[in-house]
All heavy atoms as an XYZ file, in Angstrom:
871
protein
N       2.895    105.963    -65.905
C       4.134    105.568    -65.460
C       4.126    104.032    -65.113
O       3.056    103.432    -64.759
C       4.421    106.239    -64.003
C       5.752    105.825    -63.361
S       5.998    106.698    -61.825
C       6.651    108.158    -62.472
N       5.092    103.345    -65.483
C       5.197    101.889    -65.469
C       5.526    101.311    -64.066
O       5.288    100.212    -63.797
C       6.168    101.380    -66.422
C       5.759    101.659    -67.903
C       7.580    101.801    -66.240
N       5.986    102.164    -63.193
C       6.323    101.851    -61.836
C       5.077    101.913    -60.887
O       4.451    102.898    -61.038
C       7.486    102.596    -61.230
C       8.743    102.457    -62.145
C       9.121    103.510    -62.934
C       9.449    101.307    -62.195
C      10.210    103.429    -63.820
C      10.630    101.170    -62.947
C      10.999    102.230    -63.739
N       4.961    100.893    -60.052
C       3.850    100.902    -59.046
C       4.237    102.090    -57.921
O       5.384    102.230    -57.591
C       3.582     99.663    -58.370
C       3.076     98.610    -59.251
O       2.381     98.936    -60.187
N       3.313     97.289    -59.077
N       3.172    102.640    -57.520
C       3.312    103.604    -56.349
C       2.616    103.008    -55.171
O       1.462    102.875    -54.988
C       2.551    104.976    -56.766
O       2.992    105.360    -58.072
C       2.738    106.006    -55.739
N       3.502    102.670    -54.215
C       3.053    101.980    -52.991
C       2.586    103.074    -51.959
O       2.649    104.240    -52.244
N       2.012    102.515    -50.891
C       1.399    103.417    -49.870
C       2.401    104.441    -49.278
O       2.069    105.573    -49.026
C       0.730    102.497    -48.749
N       3.614    103.877    -48.960
C       4.623    104.885    -48.319
C       5.052    105.949    -49.365
O       5.121    107.099    -48.926
C       5.790    103.942    -47.999
N       5.108    105.598    -50.631
C       5.471    106.668    -51.547
C       4.339    107.684    -51.700
O       4.572    108.843    -51.761
C       5.873    106.123    -52.928
C       6.321    107.051    -53.979
C       7.466    107.926    -53.538
C       6.780    106.293    -55.319
N       3.148    107.164    -51.767
C       2.026    108.066    -51.867
C       1.918    109.071    -50.579
O       1.733    110.235    -50.669
C       0.612    107.335    -51.871
C       0.255    106.940    -53.339
C      -1.073    105.997    -53.221
C      -0.077    108.191    -54.095
N       2.128    108.387    -49.300
C       2.113    109.228    -48.173
C       3.209    110.317    -48.236
O       2.954    111.424    -47.925
C       2.486    108.315    -46.923
C       1.275    107.371    -46.469
O       0.196    107.521    -47.235
O       1.442    106.665    -45.595
N       4.378    109.918    -48.680
C       5.500    110.830    -48.831
C       5.195    111.911    -49.712
O       5.415    113.230    -49.500
C       6.774    110.208    -49.226
N       4.687    111.607    -50.914
C       4.278    112.713    -51.893
C       3.268    113.643    -51.398
O       3.352    114.831    -51.458
C       3.951    112.030    -53.243
C       5.068    111.339    -53.880
C       3.147    112.984    -54.195
C       4.576    110.353    -54.994
N       2.187    113.096    -50.617
C       1.090    113.950    -50.158
C       1.680    114.802    -49.081
O       1.418    116.095    -48.987
C      -0.059    113.039    -49.653
C      -0.946    113.907    -48.868
C      -0.792    112.489    -50.815
N       2.463    114.311    -48.189
C       3.066    115.129    -47.106
C       3.925    116.299    -47.758
O       3.871    117.369    -47.184
C       3.934    114.258    -46.102
C       3.117    113.391    -45.090
C       4.009    112.462    -44.410
C       2.308    114.234    -44.176
N       4.689    115.920    -48.828
C       5.461    116.862    -49.410
C       4.672    118.023    -50.036
O       5.025    119.293    -49.751
C       6.469    116.256    -50.475
N       3.572    117.659    -50.673
C       2.776    118.654    -51.376
C       2.142    119.531    -50.220
O       2.126    120.739    -50.359
C       1.626    117.929    -52.140
C       0.610    118.791    -52.506
C       2.321    117.445    -53.486
N       1.540    118.922    -49.134
C       0.861    119.723    -48.189
C       1.801    120.579    -47.417
O       1.405    121.677    -47.049
C       0.034    118.699    -47.265
C      -0.651    119.553    -46.086
C      -1.038    118.009    -48.027
N       3.036    120.022    -47.220
C       3.981    120.854    -46.394
C       4.502    122.179    -46.994
O       4.943    123.003    -46.340
C       5.200    119.941    -46.034
O       6.001    119.846    -47.286
N       4.270    122.269    -48.360
C       4.613    123.515    -49.040
C       3.662    124.730    -48.747
O       4.096    125.819    -48.908
C       4.545    123.247    -50.519
C       5.503    122.210    -51.059
C       5.611    122.101    -52.516
N       4.307    121.977    -53.115
C       4.116    121.613    -54.395
N       5.030    121.594    -55.229
N       2.823    121.462    -54.871
N       2.559    124.466    -48.244
C       1.598    125.503    -47.755
C       1.594    125.560    -46.258
O       1.140    124.733    -45.592
C       0.281    125.273    -48.266
C       0.219    125.085    -49.718
C       0.418    126.342    -50.585
O       0.195    127.505    -49.994
O       0.906    126.303    -51.705
N       2.068    126.752    -45.607
C       2.170    126.903    -44.218
C       0.755    126.794    -43.538
O       0.634    126.244    -42.456
C       2.810    128.223    -43.923
N      -0.252    127.352    -44.212
C      -1.572    127.293    -43.623
C      -2.348    126.095    -44.058
O      -3.498    126.028    -43.744
C      -2.337    128.557    -44.100
C      -1.782    129.900    -43.401
C      -1.796    129.754    -41.970
O      -2.822    129.427    -41.362
O      -0.743    130.149    -41.291
N      -1.721    125.160    -44.813
C      -2.422    124.015    -45.318
C      -3.020    124.254    -46.694
O      -2.918    125.306    -47.296
N      -3.594    123.172    -47.216
C      -4.248    123.275    -48.512
C      -5.347    122.377    -48.580
O      -5.551    121.455    -47.727
C      -3.158    122.946    -49.711
O      -3.718    123.263    -50.897
C      -2.655    121.553    -49.598
N      -6.179    122.394    -49.564
C      -7.448    121.622    -49.790
C      -7.272    120.401    -50.640
O      -6.367    120.409    -51.483
C      -8.559    122.555    -50.093
C      -8.435    123.310    -51.345
C      -8.938    122.889    -52.510
C      -7.762    124.466    -51.366
C      -8.765    123.536    -53.769
C      -7.567    125.242    -52.544
C      -8.110    124.738    -53.722
O      -7.975    125.545    -54.900
N      -8.179    119.569    -50.488
C      -8.056    118.251    -51.303
C      -7.996    118.229    -52.704
O      -7.107    117.611    -53.328
N      -8.760    119.144    -53.432
C      -8.608    119.137    -54.869
C      -7.311    119.690    -55.353
O      -6.729    119.246    -56.261
C      -9.806    120.096    -55.495
C      -9.690    120.240    -56.939
C     -10.142    119.153    -57.777
C      -9.206    121.394    -57.543
C     -10.071    119.245    -59.120
C      -9.139    121.421    -58.927
C      -9.584    120.417    -59.735
O      -9.464    120.557    -61.072
N      -6.738    120.732    -54.615
C      -5.425    121.280    -55.057
C      -4.355    120.289    -54.831
O      -3.413    120.122    -55.498
C      -5.164    122.554    -54.225
C      -3.834    123.291    -54.634
C      -3.729    124.594    -54.196
C      -2.568    125.338    -54.580
N      -1.334    124.537    -55.067
N      -4.526    119.490    -53.689
C      -3.547    118.434    -53.364
C      -3.499    117.437    -54.604
O      -2.474    117.079    -55.017
C      -3.791    117.656    -52.055
C      -3.685    118.665    -50.891
C      -2.939    116.513    -51.936
C      -4.249    118.171    -49.547
N      -4.737    116.991    -55.051
C      -4.762    116.186    -56.146
C      -4.204    116.696    -57.402
O      -3.385    116.031    -58.021
C      -6.321    115.888    -56.474
O      -6.947    115.354    -55.347
C      -6.372    114.921    -57.648
N      -4.443    117.958    -57.701
C      -3.800    118.567    -58.812
C      -2.224    118.655    -58.680
O      -1.500    118.369    -59.707
C      -4.340    119.979    -59.097
C      -5.871    119.955    -59.450
C      -6.196    119.074    -60.563
O      -5.679    119.109    -61.656
N      -7.078    118.183    -60.280
N      -1.718    119.005    -57.601
C      -0.386    119.007    -57.273
C       0.401    117.666    -57.348
O       1.445    117.498    -57.964
C       0.024    119.732    -56.009
C      -0.322    121.203    -56.010
O      -0.537    121.789    -57.062
O      -0.319    121.749    -54.959
N      -0.325    116.651    -56.897
C       0.246    115.255    -56.911
C       0.210    114.792    -58.306
O       1.232    114.158    -58.733
C      -0.519    114.353    -55.992
C      -0.185    112.904    -56.175
C      -0.284    114.724    -54.518
N      -0.729    115.210    -59.018
C      -0.820    114.632    -60.459
C       0.302    115.311    -61.390
O       0.555    114.817    -62.425
C      -2.156    115.114    -61.086
C      -3.203    114.187    -60.631
C      -4.527    114.574    -61.316
N      -5.616    113.657    -60.907
C      -6.893    113.868    -60.994
N      -7.320    115.014    -61.503
N      -7.826    112.981    -60.643
N       0.986    116.291    -60.918
C       2.126    116.868    -61.565
C       3.275    115.895    -61.589
O       4.201    115.855    -62.307
C       2.577    118.168    -60.979
C       1.601    119.249    -61.274
C       2.064    120.503    -60.557
C       0.959    121.673    -60.637
N       1.351    122.860    -59.918
N       3.266    114.934    -60.626
C       4.334    113.948    -60.388
C       3.970    112.467    -60.767
O       4.685    111.785    -61.478
C       4.916    113.908    -59.015
N       2.747    112.101    -60.484
C       2.222    110.795    -60.702
C       0.748    110.821    -61.143
O       0.006    111.866    -60.823
C       2.379    109.838    -59.551
C       1.677    110.338    -58.369
C       3.785    109.552    -59.175
C       1.591    109.362    -57.166
N       0.360    109.894    -61.949
C      -1.079    109.743    -62.295
C      -1.866    109.097    -61.157
O      -1.634    107.906    -60.911
C      -1.272    109.034    -63.623
C      -2.582    109.089    -64.137
O      -3.350    110.010    -63.892
O      -3.014    107.995    -64.854
N      -2.729    109.841    -60.543
C      -3.533    109.340    -59.372
C      -4.884    110.052    -59.405
O      -5.134    111.177    -59.765
C      -2.727    109.610    -58.130
C      -2.631    111.060    -57.833
C      -3.419    108.880    -57.021
N      -5.971    109.294    -58.951
C      -7.270    109.765    -59.025
C      -7.622    110.260    -57.500
O      -7.013    109.972    -56.577
C      -8.213    108.652    -59.251
O      -8.246    107.667    -58.263
N      -8.666    111.128    -57.503
C      -9.107    111.627    -56.251
C      -9.481    110.445    -55.264
O      -9.243    110.564    -54.081
C     -10.255    112.646    -56.448
C      -9.782    113.965    -56.965
C     -10.971    114.883    -56.995
O     -11.822    115.005    -56.179
O     -11.125    115.580    -58.043
N     -10.142    109.419    -55.839
C     -10.558    108.324    -55.067
C      -9.402    107.556    -54.420
O      -9.556    106.798    -53.478
C     -11.418    107.358    -55.909
O     -10.734    106.867    -56.939
N      -8.283    107.736    -54.959
C      -7.073    107.031    -54.413
C      -6.453    107.996    -53.247
O      -6.012    107.617    -52.279
C      -5.951    106.899    -55.522
O      -6.433    105.944    -56.491
C      -4.603    106.285    -54.930
N      -6.504    109.310    -53.510
C      -5.888    110.360    -52.625
C      -6.620    110.450    -51.301
O      -5.981    110.654    -50.182
C      -5.595    111.557    -53.240
C      -4.378    111.620    -54.120
C      -4.163    113.058    -54.775
C      -3.170    111.175    -53.333
N      -7.927    110.492    -51.356
C      -8.715    110.811    -50.155
C      -8.428    109.792    -49.088
O      -8.264    110.064    -47.865
C     -10.176    111.068    -50.402
C     -10.363    112.437    -50.957
C     -10.421    112.850    -52.311
C     -10.391    113.528    -50.022
C     -10.554    114.001    -52.836
C     -10.508    114.812    -50.530
C     -10.552    115.069    -51.881
O     -10.661    116.378    -52.314
N      -8.328    108.479    -49.369
C      -7.954    107.518    -48.316
C      -6.622    107.753    -47.697
O      -6.351    107.582    -46.535
C      -8.126    106.163    -48.921
C      -9.100    106.334    -50.126
C      -8.775    107.811    -50.566
N      -5.616    108.227    -48.625
C      -4.326    108.604    -48.118
C      -4.444    109.766    -47.141
O      -3.877    109.654    -46.050
C      -3.409    108.934    -49.224
C      -2.021    109.389    -48.756
C      -3.190    107.767    -50.247
N      -5.244    110.770    -47.484
C      -5.381    111.876    -46.474
C      -6.034    111.445    -45.249
O      -5.552    111.885    -44.175
C      -6.247    112.989    -47.222
C      -5.594    113.664    -48.390
C      -6.640    114.528    -49.156
C      -4.463    114.651    -47.962
N      -7.019    110.550    -45.257
C      -7.644    110.108    -44.035
C      -6.637    109.317    -43.246
O      -6.629    109.442    -41.951
C      -8.909    109.257    -44.396
C     -10.004    110.109    -44.659
C     -11.316    109.329    -44.805
N     -11.432    108.338    -45.798
C     -11.752    108.530    -47.064
N     -12.065    109.665    -47.447
N     -11.718    107.521    -47.885
N      -5.895    108.452    -43.850
C      -4.814    107.574    -43.093
C      -3.842    108.572    -42.455
O      -3.406    108.342    -41.272
C      -4.192    106.661    -44.033
C      -3.108    105.822    -43.345
C      -2.581    104.741    -44.339
N      -1.862    105.242    -45.335
C      -2.213    105.058    -46.677
N      -3.335    104.456    -46.957
N      -1.475    105.647    -47.649
N      -3.318    109.503    -43.125
C      -2.407    110.434    -42.614
C      -2.973    111.261    -41.413
O      -2.356    111.561    -40.417
C      -1.801    111.393    -43.664
C      -0.895    110.732    -44.658
C      -0.562    111.707    -45.914
C       0.477    110.249    -44.044
N      -4.173    111.563    -41.636
C      -4.931    112.265    -40.449
C      -5.016    111.340    -39.256
O      -4.813    111.745    -38.041
C      -6.308    112.768    -40.928
C      -7.066    113.425    -39.774
C      -8.514    113.738    -40.154
O      -9.033    113.425    -41.305
N      -9.262    114.344    -39.224
N      -5.391    110.120    -39.459
C      -5.549    109.070    -38.368
C      -4.182    108.875    -37.743
O      -4.154    108.797    -36.490
C      -6.106    107.912    -39.037
C      -6.287    106.722    -37.997
C      -6.857    105.477    -38.609
C      -6.780    104.329    -37.740
N      -5.568    103.457    -37.975
N      -3.122    108.883    -38.496
C      -1.790    108.707    -37.920
C      -1.280    109.966    -37.316
O       0.017    109.993    -36.968
C      -0.879    108.224    -39.026
C      -1.163    106.755    -39.462
O      -1.979    106.005    -38.824
O      -0.721    106.397    -40.630
N      -2.044    111.044    -37.307
C      -1.598    112.292    -36.684
C      -0.477    113.105    -37.436
O       0.302    113.909    -36.906
C      -1.281    112.187    -35.128
C      -2.478    111.710    -34.408
C      -2.108    111.416    -32.938
O      -0.912    111.386    -32.585
O      -3.063    111.217    -32.161
N      -0.433    112.758    -38.811
C       0.580    113.380    -39.579
C      -0.073    114.683    -40.220
O       0.688    115.543    -40.692
C       1.133    112.457    -40.609
S       2.127    111.213    -40.001
N      -1.353    114.712    -40.376
C      -2.099    115.826    -40.890
C      -3.119    116.211    -39.868
O      -3.792    115.277    -39.156
C      -2.743    115.445    -42.188
C      -1.921    115.188    -43.434
C      -2.792    114.893    -44.637
C      -1.063    116.393    -43.811
N      -3.403    117.471    -39.788
C      -4.535    117.932    -39.082
C      -5.577    118.604    -40.095
O      -5.091    118.994    -41.236
C      -4.173    119.056    -38.034
C      -3.615    120.341    -38.567
C      -3.167    121.229    -37.441
O      -2.632    120.791    -36.318
O      -3.248    122.431    -37.706
N      -6.798    118.532    -39.782
C      -7.760    118.952    -40.753
C      -8.637    120.037    -40.087
O      -9.072    120.077    -38.936
C      -8.759    117.733    -41.116
C      -9.869    118.143    -42.043
C      -7.867    116.571    -41.571
N      -9.072    121.121    -40.987
C      -9.971    122.111    -40.587
C     -10.739    122.584    -41.700
O     -10.354    122.329    -42.920
C      -9.237    123.281    -39.917
C      -8.325    124.007    -40.803
C      -8.696    125.180    -41.404
C      -6.991    123.626    -41.037
C      -7.787    125.774    -42.302
C      -6.169    124.275    -41.823
C      -6.576    125.440    -42.457
O      -5.670    126.177    -43.307
N     -11.891    123.110    -41.591
C     -12.765    123.598    -42.595
C     -12.713    125.108    -42.653
O     -12.611    125.841    -41.567
C     -14.231    123.209    -42.383
C     -14.388    121.639    -42.503
O     -13.649    121.051    -43.307
O     -15.343    121.123    -41.951
N     -12.827    125.681    -43.868
C     -12.811    127.030    -44.056
C     -13.830    127.353    -45.091
O     -14.034    126.713    -46.063
C     -11.535    127.570    -44.528
C     -11.366    129.038    -44.760
C     -10.060    129.532    -45.324
N      -9.019    129.350    -44.259
C      -7.777    129.491    -44.457
N      -7.271    129.551    -45.745
N      -6.815    129.283    -43.495
N     -14.639    128.591    -44.935
C     -15.595    128.929    -45.882
C     -15.000    129.413    -47.110
O     -13.914    130.133    -47.157
C     -16.451    130.138    -45.317
C     -17.426    129.757    -44.247
C     -18.695    129.095    -44.845
O     -18.929    129.126    -45.993
N     -19.498    128.597    -43.935
N     -15.546    129.021    -48.329
C     -15.097    129.458    -49.622
C     -16.341    129.364    -50.499
O     -16.936    128.346    -50.775
C     -14.002    128.406    -50.116
C     -13.525    128.719    -51.457
C     -12.573    129.748    -51.667
C     -14.019    128.227    -52.715
C     -12.038    130.220    -52.837
C     -13.455    128.528    -53.879
C     -12.617    129.578    -53.990
N     -16.598    130.620    -50.998
C     -17.743    130.690    -51.949
C     -19.060    130.091    -51.360
O     -19.849    129.360    -52.035
C     -17.454    130.088    -53.280
C     -16.584    130.927    -54.164
O     -16.377    132.122    -53.825
O     -16.068    130.352    -55.222
N     -19.269    130.391    -50.091
C     -20.521    129.934    -49.458
C     -20.555    128.553    -49.017
O     -21.662    128.063    -48.595
N     -19.517    127.807    -49.083
C     -19.528    126.405    -48.625
C     -18.228    126.179    -47.874
O     -17.215    126.899    -47.997
C     -19.797    125.469    -49.746
C     -18.865    125.592    -50.879
C     -19.187    124.704    -52.137
N     -18.674    123.429    -52.115
C     -17.602    123.028    -52.714
N     -17.009    123.839    -53.525
N     -17.202    121.780    -52.683
N     -18.135    125.119    -47.143
C     -16.985    124.715    -46.427
C     -16.055    123.906    -47.394
O     -16.409    123.128    -48.243
C     -17.365    123.785    -45.269
C     -17.820    124.589    -44.076
O     -17.500    125.654    -43.905
N     -18.433    123.777    -43.095
N     -14.816    124.291    -47.199
C     -13.722    123.548    -47.896
C     -12.765    123.071    -46.852
O     -12.430    123.662    -45.957
C     -12.883    124.507    -48.790
C     -11.834    123.959    -49.610
C     -11.055    124.957    -50.387
N     -11.634    125.209    -51.708
C     -11.345    126.059    -52.571
N     -10.341    126.905    -52.295
N     -11.900    126.181    -53.752
N     -12.492    121.728    -46.941
C     -11.642    120.981    -46.015
C     -10.196    121.240    -46.352
O      -9.783    120.934    -47.466
C     -12.034    119.557    -46.032
C     -11.142    118.724    -45.016
C     -11.860    117.649    -44.478
N     -12.907    118.060    -43.550
C     -13.800    117.369    -42.932
N     -13.702    116.119    -43.137
N     -14.666    117.901    -42.156
N      -9.476    121.628    -45.321
C      -8.088    121.895    -45.526
C      -7.272    120.957    -44.694
O      -7.710    120.547    -43.655
C      -7.679    123.381    -45.008
C      -8.040    124.388    -46.003
C      -9.254    124.816    -46.299
C      -6.895    124.987    -46.744
C      -9.639    125.825    -47.279
C      -7.267    126.043    -47.730
C      -8.524    126.368    -47.956
O      -8.844    127.267    -48.877
N      -6.033    120.651    -45.209
C      -5.054    119.719    -44.550
C      -3.845    120.425    -44.349
O      -3.324    121.069    -45.176
C      -4.918    118.538    -45.484
C      -6.112    117.678    -45.792
C      -6.980    118.060    -46.794
C      -6.460    116.587    -44.926
C      -8.054    117.414    -47.138
C      -7.665    115.940    -45.250
C      -8.480    116.374    -46.351
O      -9.641    115.680    -46.580
N      -3.273    120.262    -43.076
C      -1.991    120.878    -42.705
C      -1.089    119.863    -42.101
O      -1.652    119.054    -41.232
C      -2.367    122.026    -41.738
C      -1.190    122.747    -41.404
C      -1.587    123.944    -40.444
C      -0.255    124.811    -39.983
N      -0.716    125.798    -39.060
N       0.124    119.922    -42.287
C       1.112    118.921    -41.835
C       1.401    119.208    -40.374
O       1.625    120.354    -40.030
C       2.392    118.939    -42.586
C       3.387    117.930    -42.053
C       2.212    118.501    -44.100
N       1.365    118.259    -39.451
C       1.687    118.416    -38.115
C       3.190    118.210    -37.892
O       3.981    117.889    -38.746
C       0.976    117.344    -37.271
O       1.432    116.063    -37.663
C      -0.553    117.512    -37.354
N       3.664    118.381    -36.616
C       5.065    118.149    -36.285
C       5.373    116.703    -36.505
O       6.420    116.378    -37.079
C       5.317    118.498    -34.797
C       5.407    119.987    -34.576
C       5.891    120.297    -33.200
O       6.716    119.487    -32.630
O       5.445    121.257    -32.565
N       4.527    115.759    -36.155
C       4.714    114.404    -36.413
C       4.827    114.144    -37.942
O       5.607    113.403    -38.368
C       3.564    113.556    -35.816
C       3.827    112.024    -35.974
C       2.721    111.339    -35.335
C       2.939    109.812    -35.431
N       1.753    108.962    -34.812
N       3.984    114.839    -38.707
C       4.014    114.638    -40.119
C       5.308    115.169    -40.726
O       5.858    114.583    -41.723
N       5.769    116.384    -40.117
C       7.066    116.794    -40.712
C       8.250    115.857    -40.441
O       9.108    115.568    -41.212
C       7.447    118.223    -40.089
C       6.596    119.294    -40.731
S       6.758    119.457    -42.443
C       8.432    119.726    -42.727
N       8.190    115.206    -39.187
C       9.288    114.173    -38.847
C       9.130    113.058    -39.818
O      10.161    112.522    -40.260
C       9.066    113.791    -37.427
N       7.861    112.530    -40.029
C       7.715    111.501    -41.040
C       8.208    111.810    -42.434
O       8.795    111.121    -43.151
C       6.253    111.030    -41.022
C       5.943    109.813    -41.892
C       6.639    108.575    -41.256
O       6.668    108.403    -40.074
N       7.257    107.736    -42.117
N       7.869    113.128    -42.889
C       8.363    113.472    -44.212
C       9.870    113.594    -44.286
O      10.449    113.092    -45.289
C       7.802    114.859    -44.501
C       8.248    115.580    -45.816
C       7.889    114.680    -46.965
C       7.557    116.925    -45.948
N      10.476    114.065    -43.162
C      12.019    114.088    -43.174
C      12.539    112.643    -43.272
O      13.499    112.378    -43.972
C      12.516    114.776    -41.892
C      12.212    116.172    -41.930
O      12.174    116.841    -42.983
N      12.067    116.883    -40.825
N      11.942    111.668    -42.595
C      12.314    110.279    -42.748
C      12.205    109.816    -44.175
O      13.042    109.194    -44.660
C      11.461    109.335    -41.743
C      11.761    107.887    -41.899
C      13.129    107.578    -41.522
C      10.786    107.185    -41.009
N      11.011    110.067    -44.765
C      10.783    109.634    -46.125
C      11.748    110.249    -47.051
O      12.305    109.606    -47.945
C       9.330    110.095    -46.584
C       8.252    109.201    -46.065
C       7.007    109.865    -45.690
C       8.311    107.881    -46.066
C       5.972    109.034    -45.262
C       7.209    107.095    -45.563
C       6.022    107.788    -45.229
O       4.984    106.989    -44.721
N      12.074    111.511    -46.884
C      13.076    112.181    -47.769
C      14.434    111.531    -47.559
O      15.157    111.238    -48.645
C      13.172    113.627    -47.503
C      11.996    114.499    -47.847
C      11.906    115.834    -47.311
O      12.450    116.223    -46.297
N      11.329    116.757    -48.119
N      14.909    111.163    -46.435
C      16.125    110.596    -46.105
C      16.148    109.207    -46.837
O      17.091    108.866    -47.598
C      16.422    110.421    -44.613
O      16.503    111.786    -44.052
C      17.761    109.680    -44.382
N      15.093    108.480    -46.657
C      15.061    107.087    -47.209
C      15.042    107.135    -48.737
O      15.604    106.263    -49.450
C      13.852    106.322    -46.688
C      14.040    105.883    -45.196
C      15.235    104.998    -44.895
O      15.389    104.029    -45.635
O      16.010    105.318    -44.051
N      14.286    108.155    -49.229
C      14.096    108.291    -50.669
C      15.485    108.592    -51.281
O      15.827    108.006    -52.369
C      13.209    109.406    -51.047
C      12.978    109.553    -52.593
C      13.542    110.550    -53.272
C      12.337    108.680    -53.443
N      13.182    110.401    -54.621
C      12.491    109.229    -54.764
C      11.587    107.522    -53.258
C      11.925    108.563    -55.833
C      11.063    106.880    -54.420
C      11.192    107.508    -55.612
N      16.294    109.437    -50.749
C      17.556    109.654    -51.216
C      18.422    108.509    -51.295
O      19.169    108.265    -52.233
C      18.291    110.852    -50.385
C      17.651    112.134    -50.647
C      18.235    113.307    -49.758
C      17.447    114.548    -49.964
N      17.893    115.585    -48.999
N      18.502    107.679    -50.149
C      19.213    106.420    -50.163
C      18.787    105.443    -51.280
O      19.536    104.856    -51.962
C      19.113    105.692    -48.773
C      19.757    106.488    -47.664
C      19.564    105.685    -46.322
C      19.941    106.499    -45.134
N      19.567    105.738    -43.950
N      17.496    105.318    -51.347
C      16.853    104.485    -52.371
C      17.246    104.807    -53.751
O      17.689    104.002    -54.529
C      15.257    104.375    -52.164
C      14.548    103.544    -53.079
C      14.529    102.141    -53.028
C      13.838    104.096    -54.096
C      13.818    101.322    -53.896
C      13.161    103.414    -54.990
C      13.111    101.998    -54.888
O      12.409    101.174    -55.808
N      16.951    106.010    -54.077
C      17.333    106.462    -55.488
C      18.670    106.465    -55.793
O      19.047    106.181    -56.965
C      16.723    107.947    -55.761
O      17.194    108.857    -54.766
C      15.200    107.839    -55.705
N      19.538    106.733    -54.791
C      20.960    106.612    -55.175
C      21.384    105.140    -55.436
O      22.077    104.953    -56.387
C      21.829    107.019    -53.836
C      23.295    107.000    -53.995
C      23.995    107.400    -52.767
C      25.563    107.420    -52.801
N      26.059    106.261    -52.994
N      20.804    104.166    -54.736
C      21.153    102.821    -55.100
C      20.600    102.401    -56.461
O      21.125    101.691    -57.184
C      20.510    101.885    -53.960
C      21.264    101.883    -52.685
C      20.687    101.053    -51.641
C      21.397    101.222    -50.266
N      20.850    100.359    -49.193
N      19.368    102.775    -56.699
C      18.798    102.450    -58.043
C      19.495    103.192    -59.116
O      19.779    102.531    -60.170
C      17.254    102.883    -58.030
C      16.469    102.106    -57.046
C      16.650    102.841    -59.402
C      16.394    100.640    -57.154
N      19.862    104.449    -58.997
C      20.579    105.084    -60.031
C      22.022    104.464    -60.229
O      22.381    104.339    -61.358
C      20.848    106.510    -59.636
C      19.621    107.419    -59.848
O      18.709    107.021    -60.622
N      19.520    108.492    -59.044
N      22.678    104.019    -59.205
C      23.914    103.167    -59.305
C      23.695    102.028    -60.133
O      24.545    101.662    -60.981
C      24.509    102.966    -57.996
C      25.019    104.214    -57.172
C      25.453    103.789    -55.816
O      25.067    102.700    -55.296
O      26.094    104.736    -55.226
N      22.622    101.283    -59.876
C      22.389    100.082    -60.713
C      22.092    100.443    -62.167
O      22.661     99.682    -63.001
C      21.084     99.350    -60.182
C      21.303     98.581    -58.862
C      19.912     98.120    -58.264
C      22.155     97.452    -59.054
N      21.349    101.487    -62.387
C      21.080    101.824    -63.755
C      22.283    102.302    -64.480
O      22.393    102.177    -65.676
C      19.972    102.912    -63.807
C      18.538    102.457    -63.632
C      17.591    103.362    -63.151
C      18.184    101.078    -63.799
C      16.320    102.884    -62.880
C      16.880    100.670    -63.563
C      16.001    101.531    -63.171
N      23.244    102.961    -63.777
C      24.472    103.530    -64.398
C      25.614    102.570    -64.254
O      26.756    103.067    -64.508
C      24.648    104.799    -63.665
C      23.646    105.804    -63.826
C      23.736    107.050    -62.976
O      24.747    107.130    -62.220
O      22.770    107.912    -62.953
N      25.429    101.339    -64.046
C      26.620    100.383    -64.271
C      26.766     99.445    -63.012
O      27.740     98.779    -63.082
N      25.861     99.494    -62.110
C      26.059     98.546    -61.045
C      26.559     99.066    -59.750
O      27.201    100.114    -59.695
N      26.212     98.384    -58.639
C      26.687     98.786    -57.359
C      27.851     97.948    -56.935
O      27.838     96.735    -57.208
C      25.629     98.503    -56.285
C      26.068     98.839    -54.914
C      24.351     99.394    -56.613
N      28.886     98.500    -56.431
C      29.993     97.678    -55.903
C      29.925     97.654    -54.421
O      29.828     98.690    -53.795
C      31.325     98.300    -56.380
O      31.486     99.664    -55.922
C      31.555     98.182    -57.928
N      29.858     96.456    -53.923
C      29.748     96.296    -52.474
C      31.027     96.173    -51.635
O      32.057     95.906    -52.106
C      28.889     95.070    -52.195
């Protein structure tokens, strides 16, 4: 993709992906789901997950899987509120950009 993906957009995408699973989801699956939309490495996503956890948008817990612990991430109430804000702002933003691409904005 030729467009840069800033921190806020990455946060929004990760929150959207994690929010689809009521019980949360694990890091590798998050990476795979995010990659369906944008090209991103695991080394880029794990700092995003830690930041969202630090900001209390995600909670983290471990669960046994095939004899080892797997770290799961789940969206908190604060995270859902942040995701709703991102979704509202994204709709406004894309509407303005689409208007520009389709012939300009009239003020």
